[in-house]
All heavy atoms as atom14 arrays in JSON, in Angstrom:
{
  "sequence": "MWSIVLMALAGLLAGGAISFRRQRLPKALVAAFWVLAAMSLLAAWLLTLEPAK",
  "atom14_mask": [
    [1, 1, 1, 1, 1, 1, 1, 1, 0, 0, 0, 0, 0, 0],
    [1, 1, 1, 1, 1, 1, 1, 1, 1, 1, 1, 1, 1, 1],
    [1, 1, 1, 1, 1, 1, 0, 0, 0, 0, 0, 0, 0, 0],
    [1, 1, 1, 1, 1, 1, 1, 1, 0, 0, 0, 0, 0, 0],
    [1, 1, 1, 1, 1, 1, 1, 0, 0, 0, 0, 0, 0, 0],
    [1, 1, 1, 1, 1, 1, 1, 1, 0, 0, 0, 0, 0, 0],
    [1, 1, 1, 1, 1, 1, 1, 1, 0, 0, 0, 0, 0, 0],
    [1, 1, 1, 1, 1, 0, 0, 0, 0, 0, 0, 0, 0, 0],
    [1, 1, 1, 1, 1, 1, 1, 1, 0, 0, 0, 0, 0, 0],
    [1, 1, 1, 1, 1, 0, 0, 0, 0, 0, 0, 0, 0, 0],
    [1, 1, 1, 1, 0, 0, 0, 0, 0, 0, 0, 0, 0, 0],
    [1, 1, 1, 1, 1, 1, 1, 1, 0, 0, 0, 0, 0, 0],
    [1, 1, 1, 1, 1, 1, 1, 1, 0, 0, 0, 0, 0, 0],
    [1, 1, 1, 1, 1, 0, 0, 0, 0, 0, 0, 0, 0, 0],
    [1, 1, 1, 1, 0, 0, 0, 0, 0, 0, 0, 0, 0, 0],
    [1, 1, 1, 1, 0, 0, 0, 0, 0, 0, 0, 0, 0, 0],
    [1, 1, 1, 1, 1, 0, 0, 0, 0, 0, 0, 0, 0, 0],
    [1, 1, 1, 1, 1, 1, 1, 1, 0, 0, 0, 0, 0, 0],
    [1, 1, 1, 1, 1, 1, 0, 0, 0, 0, 0, 0, 0, 0],
    [1, 1, 1, 1, 1, 1, 1, 1, 1, 1, 1, 0, 0, 0],
    [1, 1, 1, 1, 1, 1, 1, 1, 1, 1, 1, 0, 0, 0],
    [1, 1, 1, 1, 1, 1, 1, 1, 1, 1, 1, 0, 0, 0],
    [1, 1, 1, 1, 1, 1, 1, 1, 1, 0, 0, 0, 0, 0],
    [1, 1, 1, 1, 1, 1, 1, 1, 1, 1, 1, 0, 0, 0],
    [1, 1, 1, 1, 1, 1, 1, 1, 0, 0, 0, 0, 0, 0],
    [1, 1, 1, 1, 1, 1, 1, 0, 0, 0, 0, 0, 0, 0],
    [1, 1, 1, 1, 1, 1, 1, 1, 1, 0, 0, 0, 0, 0],
    [1, 1, 1, 1, 1, 0, 0, 0, 0, 0, 0, 0, 0, 0],
    [1, 1, 1, 1, 1, 1, 1, 1, 0, 0, 0, 0, 0, 0],
    [1, 1, 1, 1, 1, 1, 1, 0, 0, 0, 0, 0, 0, 0],
    [1, 1, 1, 1, 1, 0, 0, 0, 0, 0, 0, 0, 0, 0],
    [1, 1, 1, 1, 1, 0, 0, 0, 0, 0, 0, 0, 0, 0],
    [1, 1, 1, 1, 1, 1, 1, 1, 1, 1, 1, 0, 0, 0],
    [1, 1, 1, 1, 1, 1, 1, 1, 1, 1, 1, 1, 1, 1],
    [1, 1, 1, 1, 1, 1, 1, 0, 0, 0, 0, 0, 0, 0],
    [1, 1, 1, 1, 1, 1, 1, 1, 0, 0, 0, 0, 0, 0],
    [1, 1, 1, 1, 1, 0, 0, 0, 0, 0, 0, 0, 0, 0],
    [1, 1, 1, 1, 1, 0, 0, 0, 0, 0, 0, 0, 0, 0],
    [1, 1, 1, 1, 1, 1, 1, 1, 0, 0, 0, 0, 0, 0],
    [1, 1, 1, 1, 1, 1, 0, 0, 0, 0, 0, 0, 0, 0],
    [1, 1, 1, 1, 1, 1, 1, 1, 0, 0, 0, 0, 0, 0],
    [1, 1, 1, 1, 1, 1, 1, 1, 0, 0, 0, 0, 0, 0],
    [1, 1, 1, 1, 1, 0, 0, 0, 0, 0, 0, 0, 0, 0],
    [1, 1, 1, 1, 1, 0, 0, 0, 0, 0, 0, 0, 0, 0],
    [1, 1, 1, 1, 1, 1, 1, 1, 1, 1, 1, 1, 1, 1],
    [1, 1, 1, 1, 1, 1, 1, 1, 0, 0, 0, 0, 0, 0],
    [1, 1, 1, 1, 1, 1, 1, 1, 0, 0, 0, 0, 0, 0],
    [1, 1, 1, 1, 1, 1, 1, 0, 0, 0, 0, 0, 0, 0],
    [1, 1, 1, 1, 1, 1, 1, 1, 0, 0, 0, 0, 0, 0],
    [1, 1, 1, 1, 1, 1, 1, 1, 1, 0, 0, 0, 0, 0],
    [1, 1, 1, 1, 1, 1, 1, 0, 0, 0, 0, 0, 0, 0],
    [1, 1, 1, 1, 1, 0, 0, 0, 0, 0, 0, 0, 0, 0],
    [1, 1, 1, 1, 1, 1, 1, 1, 1, 0, 0, 0, 0, 0]
  ],
  "atom14_positions": [
    [[151.54, 137.46, 86.4], [152.17, 138.35, 85.47], [153.69, 138.36, 85.68], [154.45, 138.19, 84.74], [151.57, 139.74, 85.65], [152.27, 140.83, 84.91], [152.07, 140.61, 83.16], [153.05, 141.93, 82.55], [0.0, 0.0, 0.0], [0.0, 0.0, 0.0], [0.0, 0.0, 0.0], [0.0, 0.0, 0.0], [0.0, 0.0, 0.0], [0.0, 0.0, 0.0]],
    [[154.12, 138.56, 86.92], [155.55, 138.6, 87.18], [156.22, 137.26, 86.95], [157.38, 137.18, 86.59], [155.84, 139.1, 88.6], [155.65, 140.57, 88.69], [154.64, 141.24, 89.33], [156.47, 141.59, 88.1], [154.79, 142.59, 89.18], [155.91, 142.84, 88.43], [157.63, 141.55, 87.34], [156.46, 144.03, 88.01], [158.19, 142.75, 86.92], [157.6, 143.97, 87.26]],
    [[155.46, 136.18, 87.18], [156.07, 134.86, 86.95], [156.38, 134.67, 85.47], [157.41, 134.07, 85.11], [155.14, 133.76, 87.45], [153.9, 133.81, 86.8], [0.0, 0.0, 0.0], [0.0, 0.0, 0.0], [0.0, 0.0, 0.0], [0.0, 0.0, 0.0], [0.0, 0.0, 0.0], [0.0, 0.0, 0.0], [0.0, 0.0, 0.0], [0.0, 0.0, 0.0]],
    [[155.55, 135.2, 84.59], [155.81, 135.1, 83.15], [157.05, 135.91, 82.79], [157.9, 135.45, 82.0], [154.59, 135.57, 82.35], [153.42, 134.63, 82.59], [154.9, 135.67, 80.87], [152.1, 135.12, 82.03], [0.0, 0.0, 0.0], [0.0, 0.0, 0.0], [0.0, 0.0, 0.0], [0.0, 0.0, 0.0], [0.0, 0.0, 0.0], [0.0, 0.0, 0.0]],
    [[157.18, 137.08, 83.36], [158.35, 137.92, 83.09], [159.62, 137.22, 83.58], [160.66, 137.21, 82.9], [158.19, 139.3, 83.76], [159.45, 140.11, 83.68], [157.02, 140.05, 83.14], [0.0, 0.0, 0.0], [0.0, 0.0, 0.0], [0.0, 0.0, 0.0], [0.0, 0.0, 0.0], [0.0, 0.0, 0.0], [0.0, 0.0, 0.0], [0.0, 0.0, 0.0]],
    [[159.55, 136.61, 84.75], [160.71, 135.92, 85.29], [161.08, 134.68, 84.46], [162.26, 134.37, 84.27], [160.48, 135.54, 86.74], [160.55, 136.71, 87.72], [160.02, 136.29, 89.1], [161.96, 137.24, 87.83], [0.0, 0.0, 0.0], [0.0, 0.0, 0.0], [0.0, 0.0, 0.0], [0.0, 0.0, 0.0], [0.0, 0.0, 0.0], [0.0, 0.0, 0.0]],
    [[160.07, 133.98, 83.95], [160.35, 132.82, 83.1], [161.0, 133.26, 81.79], [161.9, 132.61, 81.27], [159.08, 132.03, 82.83], [158.65, 131.17, 83.99], [157.29, 130.09, 83.57], [155.92, 131.03, 84.2], [0.0, 0.0, 0.0], [0.0, 0.0, 0.0], [0.0, 0.0, 0.0], [0.0, 0.0, 0.0], [0.0, 0.0, 0.0], [0.0, 0.0, 0.0]],
    [[160.54, 134.38, 81.24], [161.16, 134.92, 80.02], [162.59, 135.32, 80.3], [163.49, 135.07, 79.46], [160.34, 136.1, 79.49], [0.0, 0.0, 0.0], [0.0, 0.0, 0.0], [0.0, 0.0, 0.0], [0.0, 0.0, 0.0], [0.0, 0.0, 0.0], [0.0, 0.0, 0.0], [0.0, 0.0, 0.0], [0.0, 0.0, 0.0], [0.0, 0.0, 0.0]],
    [[162.83, 135.96, 81.42], [164.2, 136.33, 81.79], [165.08, 135.09, 81.93], [166.24, 135.1, 81.49], [164.18, 137.12, 83.12], [165.54, 137.52, 83.66], [166.24, 138.47, 82.7], [165.37, 138.16, 85.03], [0.0, 0.0, 0.0], [0.0, 0.0, 0.0], [0.0, 0.0, 0.0], [0.0, 0.0, 0.0], [0.0, 0.0, 0.0], [0.0, 0.0, 0.0]],
    [[164.54, 134.03, 82.51], [165.31, 132.79, 82.64], [165.68, 132.24, 81.26], [166.79, 131.76, 81.05], [164.51, 131.76, 83.42], [0.0, 0.0, 0.0], [0.0, 0.0, 0.0], [0.0, 0.0, 0.0], [0.0, 0.0, 0.0], [0.0, 0.0, 0.0], [0.0, 0.0, 0.0], [0.0, 0.0, 0.0], [0.0, 0.0, 0.0], [0.0, 0.0, 0.0]],
    [[164.76, 132.32, 80.33], [165.05, 131.88, 78.98], [166.15, 132.68, 78.32], [167.03, 132.13, 77.65], [0.0, 0.0, 0.0], [0.0, 0.0, 0.0], [0.0, 0.0, 0.0], [0.0, 0.0, 0.0], [0.0, 0.0, 0.0], [0.0, 0.0, 0.0], [0.0, 0.0, 0.0], [0.0, 0.0, 0.0], [0.0, 0.0, 0.0], [0.0, 0.0, 0.0]],
    [[166.11, 133.98, 78.51], [167.16, 134.84, 77.95], [168.51, 134.55, 78.59], [169.54, 134.51, 77.9], [166.78, 136.31, 78.14], [165.65, 136.83, 77.27], [165.28, 138.25, 77.69], [166.04, 136.78, 75.82], [0.0, 0.0, 0.0], [0.0, 0.0, 0.0], [0.0, 0.0, 0.0], [0.0, 0.0, 0.0], [0.0, 0.0, 0.0], [0.0, 0.0, 0.0]],
    [[168.5, 134.35, 79.9], [169.75, 134.02, 80.58], [170.31, 132.69, 80.14], [171.54, 132.53, 79.95], [169.56, 134.06, 82.09], [169.35, 135.45, 82.69], [168.82, 135.34, 84.12], [170.64, 136.24, 82.65], [0.0, 0.0, 0.0], [0.0, 0.0, 0.0], [0.0, 0.0, 0.0], [0.0, 0.0, 0.0], [0.0, 0.0, 0.0], [0.0, 0.0, 0.0]],
    [[169.45, 131.69, 79.97], [169.9, 130.38, 79.51], [170.45, 130.48, 78.09], [171.49, 129.88, 77.76], [168.76, 129.38, 79.59], [0.0, 0.0, 0.0], [0.0, 0.0, 0.0], [0.0, 0.0, 0.0], [0.0, 0.0, 0.0], [0.0, 0.0, 0.0], [0.0, 0.0, 0.0], [0.0, 0.0, 0.0], [0.0, 0.0, 0.0], [0.0, 0.0, 0.0]],
    [[169.77, 131.23, 77.25], [170.28, 131.42, 75.89], [171.63, 132.12, 75.89], [172.51, 131.79, 75.1], [0.0, 0.0, 0.0], [0.0, 0.0, 0.0], [0.0, 0.0, 0.0], [0.0, 0.0, 0.0], [0.0, 0.0, 0.0], [0.0, 0.0, 0.0], [0.0, 0.0, 0.0], [0.0, 0.0, 0.0], [0.0, 0.0, 0.0], [0.0, 0.0, 0.0]],
    [[171.79, 133.09, 76.77], [173.07, 133.76, 76.89], [174.17, 132.81, 77.36], [175.3, 132.86, 76.85], [0.0, 0.0, 0.0], [0.0, 0.0, 0.0], [0.0, 0.0, 0.0], [0.0, 0.0, 0.0], [0.0, 0.0, 0.0], [0.0, 0.0, 0.0], [0.0, 0.0, 0.0], [0.0, 0.0, 0.0], [0.0, 0.0, 0.0], [0.0, 0.0, 0.0]],
    [[173.82, 131.95, 78.3], [174.81, 130.98, 78.77], [175.24, 130.04, 77.67], [176.44, 129.74, 77.51], [174.24, 130.2, 79.95], [0.0, 0.0, 0.0], [0.0, 0.0, 0.0], [0.0, 0.0, 0.0], [0.0, 0.0, 0.0], [0.0, 0.0, 0.0], [0.0, 0.0, 0.0], [0.0, 0.0, 0.0], [0.0, 0.0, 0.0], [0.0, 0.0, 0.0]],
    [[174.29, 129.59, 76.88], [174.63, 128.69, 75.76], [175.49, 129.43, 74.74], [176.46, 128.88, 74.23], [173.33, 128.15, 75.11], [172.62, 127.22, 76.1], [173.63, 127.42, 73.81], [171.22, 126.85, 75.68], [0.0, 0.0, 0.0], [0.0, 0.0, 0.0], [0.0, 0.0, 0.0], [0.0, 0.0, 0.0], [0.0, 0.0, 0.0], [0.0, 0.0, 0.0]],
    [[175.12, 130.67, 74.45], [175.89, 131.46, 73.49], [177.31, 131.72, 74.0], [178.27, 131.6, 73.23], [175.19, 132.8, 73.23], [175.95, 133.64, 72.44], [0.0, 0.0, 0.0], [0.0, 0.0, 0.0], [0.0, 0.0, 0.0], [0.0, 0.0, 0.0], [0.0, 0.0, 0.0], [0.0, 0.0, 0.0], [0.0, 0.0, 0.0], [0.0, 0.0, 0.0]],
    [[177.42, 132.06, 75.26], [178.75, 132.32, 75.83], [179.61, 131.05, 75.82], [180.81, 131.12, 75.62], [178.64, 132.85, 77.26], [178.15, 134.27, 77.32], [177.69, 134.79, 78.52], [178.14, 135.08, 76.22], [177.22, 136.09, 78.6], [177.69, 136.38, 76.28], [177.22, 136.89, 77.49], [0.0, 0.0, 0.0], [0.0, 0.0, 0.0], [0.0, 0.0, 0.0]],
    [[178.98, 129.91, 76.04], [179.74, 128.65, 76.02], [180.28, 128.39, 74.62], [181.41, 127.93, 74.45], [178.83, 127.51, 76.47], [179.55, 126.21, 76.57], [178.69, 125.13, 77.18], [179.41, 123.87, 77.17], [178.81, 122.7, 76.96], [177.52, 122.64, 76.78], [179.52, 121.61, 76.98], [0.0, 0.0, 0.0], [0.0, 0.0, 0.0], [0.0, 0.0, 0.0]],
    [[179.44, 128.65, 73.6], [179.9, 128.43, 72.21], [181.01, 129.4, 71.84], [181.82, 129.09, 70.97], [178.73, 128.59, 71.25], [177.78, 127.46, 71.34], [176.72, 127.55, 70.28], [175.79, 126.42, 70.43], [174.76, 126.22, 69.62], [174.54, 127.04, 68.62], [173.97, 125.19, 69.81], [0.0, 0.0, 0.0], [0.0, 0.0, 0.0], [0.0, 0.0, 0.0]],
    [[181.03, 130.59, 72.44], [182.07, 131.55, 72.16], [183.34, 131.31, 73.0], [184.3, 132.05, 72.92], [181.56, 132.97, 72.46], [180.45, 133.41, 71.56], [179.88, 134.76, 71.96], [180.61, 135.6, 72.48], [178.61, 134.97, 71.71], [0.0, 0.0, 0.0], [0.0, 0.0, 0.0], [0.0, 0.0, 0.0], [0.0, 0.0, 0.0], [0.0, 0.0, 0.0]],
    [[183.28, 130.26, 73.79], [184.4, 129.86, 74.66], [184.82, 130.98, 75.61], [186.01, 131.21, 75.83], [185.57, 129.37, 73.83], [185.24, 128.22, 72.93], [186.45, 127.47, 72.52], [186.16, 126.44, 71.53], [185.7, 125.24, 71.81], [185.46, 124.91, 73.06], [185.47, 124.37, 70.87], [0.0, 0.0, 0.0], [0.0, 0.0, 0.0], [0.0, 0.0, 0.0]],
    [[183.86, 131.64, 76.19], [184.14, 132.66, 77.21], [184.41, 131.94, 78.54], [184.17, 130.75, 78.67], [182.96, 133.63, 77.32], [182.77, 134.55, 76.1], [181.58, 135.42, 76.3], [184.0, 135.39, 75.86], [0.0, 0.0, 0.0], [0.0, 0.0, 0.0], [0.0, 0.0, 0.0], [0.0, 0.0, 0.0], [0.0, 0.0, 0.0], [0.0, 0.0, 0.0]],
    [[184.88, 132.66, 79.53], [185.23, 132.01, 80.82], [184.06, 131.19, 81.4], [182.91, 131.61, 81.35], [185.58, 133.18, 81.72], [186.0, 134.27, 80.8], [185.18, 134.08, 79.55], [0.0, 0.0, 0.0], [0.0, 0.0, 0.0], [0.0, 0.0, 0.0], [0.0, 0.0, 0.0], [0.0, 0.0, 0.0], [0.0, 0.0, 0.0], [0.0, 0.0, 0.0]],
    [[184.42, 130.05, 81.95], [183.41, 129.15, 82.5], [182.67, 129.78, 83.66], [181.5, 129.45, 83.89], [184.05, 127.83, 82.91], [184.51, 127.01, 81.75], [185.08, 125.68, 82.18], [185.54, 124.9, 80.97], [186.08, 123.59, 81.36], [0.0, 0.0, 0.0], [0.0, 0.0, 0.0], [0.0, 0.0, 0.0], [0.0, 0.0, 0.0], [0.0, 0.0, 0.0]],
    [[183.33, 130.66, 84.39], [182.66, 131.32, 85.53], [181.51, 132.19, 85.05], [180.46, 132.24, 85.7], [183.67, 132.16, 86.3], [0.0, 0.0, 0.0], [0.0, 0.0, 0.0], [0.0, 0.0, 0.0], [0.0, 0.0, 0.0], [0.0, 0.0, 0.0], [0.0, 0.0, 0.0], [0.0, 0.0, 0.0], [0.0, 0.0, 0.0], [0.0, 0.0, 0.0]],
    [[181.68, 132.82, 83.91], [180.61, 133.66, 83.36], [179.44, 132.82, 82.91], [178.28, 133.13, 83.17], [181.16, 134.5, 82.19], [180.17, 135.46, 81.54], [179.74, 136.53, 82.55], [180.81, 136.1, 80.32], [0.0, 0.0, 0.0], [0.0, 0.0, 0.0], [0.0, 0.0, 0.0], [0.0, 0.0, 0.0], [0.0, 0.0, 0.0], [0.0, 0.0, 0.0]],
    [[179.73, 131.7, 82.26], [178.68, 130.78, 81.81], [177.93, 130.22, 83.01], [176.69, 130.19, 83.04], [179.29, 129.65, 80.96], [178.23, 128.62, 80.59], [179.95, 130.22, 79.7], [0.0, 0.0, 0.0], [0.0, 0.0, 0.0], [0.0, 0.0, 0.0], [0.0, 0.0, 0.0], [0.0, 0.0, 0.0], [0.0, 0.0, 0.0], [0.0, 0.0, 0.0]],
    [[178.67, 129.81, 84.04], [178.04, 129.27, 85.24], [177.19, 130.32, 85.93], [176.1, 130.0, 86.44], [179.11, 128.74, 86.19], [0.0, 0.0, 0.0], [0.0, 0.0, 0.0], [0.0, 0.0, 0.0], [0.0, 0.0, 0.0], [0.0, 0.0, 0.0], [0.0, 0.0, 0.0], [0.0, 0.0, 0.0], [0.0, 0.0, 0.0], [0.0, 0.0, 0.0]],
    [[177.65, 131.57, 85.95], [176.88, 132.62, 86.6], [175.55, 132.83, 85.87], [174.52, 133.02, 86.53], [177.69, 133.91, 86.61], [0.0, 0.0, 0.0], [0.0, 0.0, 0.0], [0.0, 0.0, 0.0], [0.0, 0.0, 0.0], [0.0, 0.0, 0.0], [0.0, 0.0, 0.0], [0.0, 0.0, 0.0], [0.0, 0.0, 0.0], [0.0, 0.0, 0.0]],
    [[175.56, 132.77, 84.55], [174.31, 132.92, 83.81], [173.36, 131.77, 84.09], [172.16, 131.94, 84.21], [174.6, 133.07, 82.32], [174.73, 134.5, 81.88], [175.77, 135.29, 82.36], [173.83, 135.05, 81.01], [175.9, 136.6, 81.97], [173.93, 136.36, 80.61], [174.97, 137.15, 81.08], [0.0, 0.0, 0.0], [0.0, 0.0, 0.0], [0.0, 0.0, 0.0]],
    [[173.9, 130.54, 84.18], [173.04, 129.39, 84.5], [172.44, 129.53, 85.9], [171.26, 129.22, 86.12], [173.82, 128.08, 84.4], [173.94, 127.57, 82.99], [175.09, 127.38, 82.3], [172.88, 127.19, 82.1], [174.8, 126.91, 81.04], [173.47, 126.77, 80.89], [171.5, 127.13, 82.23], [172.71, 126.33, 79.81], [170.75, 126.7, 81.14], [171.34, 126.29, 79.96]],
    [[173.23, 130.0, 86.85], [172.74, 130.18, 88.23], [171.65, 131.24, 88.25], [170.61, 131.07, 88.9], [173.91, 130.52, 89.17], [173.4, 130.99, 90.51], [174.82, 129.32, 89.34], [0.0, 0.0, 0.0], [0.0, 0.0, 0.0], [0.0, 0.0, 0.0], [0.0, 0.0, 0.0], [0.0, 0.0, 0.0], [0.0, 0.0, 0.0], [0.0, 0.0, 0.0]],
    [[171.87, 132.35, 87.56], [170.85, 133.4, 87.51], [169.56, 132.9, 86.84], [168.47, 133.25, 87.28], [171.39, 134.63, 86.79], [172.46, 135.41, 87.54], [173.02, 136.51, 86.64], [171.89, 136.02, 88.81], [0.0, 0.0, 0.0], [0.0, 0.0, 0.0], [0.0, 0.0, 0.0], [0.0, 0.0, 0.0], [0.0, 0.0, 0.0], [0.0, 0.0, 0.0]],
    [[169.69, 132.09, 85.8], [168.5, 131.53, 85.14], [167.73, 130.63, 86.1], [166.51, 130.68, 86.18], [168.92, 130.77, 83.89], [0.0, 0.0, 0.0], [0.0, 0.0, 0.0], [0.0, 0.0, 0.0], [0.0, 0.0, 0.0], [0.0, 0.0, 0.0], [0.0, 0.0, 0.0], [0.0, 0.0, 0.0], [0.0, 0.0, 0.0], [0.0, 0.0, 0.0]],
    [[168.47, 129.81, 86.85], [167.81, 128.92, 87.82], [167.13, 129.72, 88.93], [166.02, 129.39, 89.34], [168.84, 127.95, 88.4], [0.0, 0.0, 0.0], [0.0, 0.0, 0.0], [0.0, 0.0, 0.0], [0.0, 0.0, 0.0], [0.0, 0.0, 0.0], [0.0, 0.0, 0.0], [0.0, 0.0, 0.0], [0.0, 0.0, 0.0], [0.0, 0.0, 0.0]],
    [[167.78, 130.76, 89.38], [167.17, 131.6, 90.42], [165.91, 132.3, 89.91], [164.93, 132.43, 90.64], [168.18, 132.63, 90.93], [169.31, 132.02, 91.74], [170.62, 133.2, 92.14], [169.75, 134.45, 93.01], [0.0, 0.0, 0.0], [0.0, 0.0, 0.0], [0.0, 0.0, 0.0], [0.0, 0.0, 0.0], [0.0, 0.0, 0.0], [0.0, 0.0, 0.0]],
    [[165.94, 132.7, 88.67], [164.77, 133.35, 88.07], [163.6, 132.36, 87.97], [162.45, 132.71, 88.26], [165.13, 133.89, 86.68], [164.04, 134.53, 86.1], [0.0, 0.0, 0.0], [0.0, 0.0, 0.0], [0.0, 0.0, 0.0], [0.0, 0.0, 0.0], [0.0, 0.0, 0.0], [0.0, 0.0, 0.0], [0.0, 0.0, 0.0], [0.0, 0.0, 0.0]],
    [[163.89, 131.13, 87.56], [162.83, 130.11, 87.51], [162.29, 129.79, 88.9], [161.08, 129.61, 89.08], [163.36, 128.85, 86.86], [163.42, 128.86, 85.35], [164.02, 127.53, 84.85], [162.05, 129.07, 84.75], [0.0, 0.0, 0.0], [0.0, 0.0, 0.0], [0.0, 0.0, 0.0], [0.0, 0.0, 0.0], [0.0, 0.0, 0.0], [0.0, 0.0, 0.0]],
    [[163.18, 129.72, 89.87], [162.75, 129.46, 91.24], [161.84, 130.58, 91.76], [160.79, 130.34, 92.38], [163.94, 129.29, 92.17], [163.64, 129.08, 93.64], [162.91, 127.76, 93.83], [164.91, 129.09, 94.46], [0.0, 0.0, 0.0], [0.0, 0.0, 0.0], [0.0, 0.0, 0.0], [0.0, 0.0, 0.0], [0.0, 0.0, 0.0], [0.0, 0.0, 0.0]],
    [[162.21, 131.83, 91.47], [161.39, 132.97, 91.89], [160.04, 132.93, 91.21], [159.01, 133.22, 91.83], [162.12, 134.27, 91.59], [0.0, 0.0, 0.0], [0.0, 0.0, 0.0], [0.0, 0.0, 0.0], [0.0, 0.0, 0.0], [0.0, 0.0, 0.0], [0.0, 0.0, 0.0], [0.0, 0.0, 0.0], [0.0, 0.0, 0.0], [0.0, 0.0, 0.0]],
    [[160.02, 132.57, 89.92], [158.75, 132.48, 89.19], [157.86, 131.4, 89.82], [156.65, 131.61, 89.99], [159.0, 132.18, 87.73], [0.0, 0.0, 0.0], [0.0, 0.0, 0.0], [0.0, 0.0, 0.0], [0.0, 0.0, 0.0], [0.0, 0.0, 0.0], [0.0, 0.0, 0.0], [0.0, 0.0, 0.0], [0.0, 0.0, 0.0], [0.0, 0.0, 0.0]],
    [[158.46, 130.28, 90.17], [157.67, 129.21, 90.78], [157.15, 129.63, 92.15], [155.99, 129.36, 92.49], [158.54, 127.95, 90.9], [157.84, 126.83, 91.6], [156.79, 126.11, 91.15], [158.15, 126.34, 92.9], [156.43, 125.18, 92.09], [157.25, 125.3, 93.17], [159.09, 126.68, 93.86], [157.27, 124.6, 94.37], [159.11, 125.97, 95.03], [158.21, 124.94, 95.28]],
    [[157.98, 130.3, 92.92], [157.54, 130.73, 94.27], [156.4, 131.73, 94.18], [155.54, 131.77, 95.07], [158.71, 131.34, 95.03], [159.78, 130.34, 95.51], [160.96, 131.08, 96.11], [159.18, 129.36, 96.5], [0.0, 0.0, 0.0], [0.0, 0.0, 0.0], [0.0, 0.0, 0.0], [0.0, 0.0, 0.0], [0.0, 0.0, 0.0], [0.0, 0.0, 0.0]],
    [[156.36, 132.54, 93.14], [155.27, 133.5, 92.97], [153.95, 132.82, 92.64], [152.88, 133.41, 92.82], [155.61, 134.51, 91.88], [156.58, 135.61, 92.29], [156.96, 136.43, 91.08], [156.01, 136.48, 93.37], [0.0, 0.0, 0.0], [0.0, 0.0, 0.0], [0.0, 0.0, 0.0], [0.0, 0.0, 0.0], [0.0, 0.0, 0.0], [0.0, 0.0, 0.0]],
    [[154.01, 131.59, 92.13], [152.76, 130.88, 91.78], [152.14, 130.17, 92.98], [151.01, 129.71, 92.89], [153.01, 129.86, 90.67], [153.93, 128.89, 91.12], [153.54, 130.55, 89.43], [0.0, 0.0, 0.0], [0.0, 0.0, 0.0], [0.0, 0.0, 0.0], [0.0, 0.0, 0.0], [0.0, 0.0, 0.0], [0.0, 0.0, 0.0], [0.0, 0.0, 0.0]],
    [[152.89, 130.05, 94.08], [152.36, 129.34, 95.24], [151.31, 130.19, 95.96], [151.39, 131.41, 95.97], [153.49, 129.0, 96.2], [154.56, 128.06, 95.67], [155.65, 127.88, 96.73], [153.98, 126.73, 95.3], [0.0, 0.0, 0.0], [0.0, 0.0, 0.0], [0.0, 0.0, 0.0], [0.0, 0.0, 0.0], [0.0, 0.0, 0.0], [0.0, 0.0, 0.0]],
    [[150.37, 129.51, 96.55], [149.36, 130.21, 97.36], [149.97, 130.63, 98.7], [150.78, 129.91, 99.27], [148.17, 129.31, 97.6], [147.39, 128.97, 96.34], [146.17, 128.12, 96.64], [145.76, 128.04, 97.81], [145.66, 127.52, 95.7], [0.0, 0.0, 0.0], [0.0, 0.0, 0.0], [0.0, 0.0, 0.0], [0.0, 0.0, 0.0], [0.0, 0.0, 0.0]],
    [[149.55, 131.78, 99.2], [150.07, 132.2, 100.51], [149.61, 131.26, 101.63], [148.52, 130.68, 101.55], [149.5, 133.58, 100.72], [148.53, 133.84, 99.63], [148.65, 132.75, 98.62], [0.0, 0.0, 0.0], [0.0, 0.0, 0.0], [0.0, 0.0, 0.0], [0.0, 0.0, 0.0], [0.0, 0.0, 0.0], [0.0, 0.0, 0.0], [0.0, 0.0, 0.0]],
    [[150.45, 131.11, 102.63], [150.1, 130.26, 103.77], [148.95, 130.9, 104.56], [148.87, 132.09, 104.7], [151.32, 130.08, 104.66], [0.0, 0.0, 0.0], [0.0, 0.0, 0.0], [0.0, 0.0, 0.0], [0.0, 0.0, 0.0], [0.0, 0.0, 0.0], [0.0, 0.0, 0.0], [0.0, 0.0, 0.0], [0.0, 0.0, 0.0], [0.0, 0.0, 0.0]],
    [[148.07, 130.02, 105.06], [146.92, 130.52, 105.82], [147.14, 130.35, 107.3], [147.81, 129.55, 107.78], [145.66, 129.77, 105.4], [145.28, 130.08, 103.98], [144.03, 129.38, 103.59], [143.68, 129.68, 102.16], [142.51, 128.99, 101.74], [0.0, 0.0, 0.0], [0.0, 0.0, 0.0], [0.0, 0.0, 0.0], [0.0, 0.0, 0.0], [0.0, 0.0, 0.0]]
  ]
}
């Protein structure tokens, strides 16, 4: 369940980054959104892993 929410959040963040880039906003802001989107996808993937035994 949480992995789906995190993947949706990553999509929103990526869309925001693309939108900000088209609006020619500061590159640091665009990069921050891309980094947050990647971290959200990583967290979603980590939640899908089985716990170590």
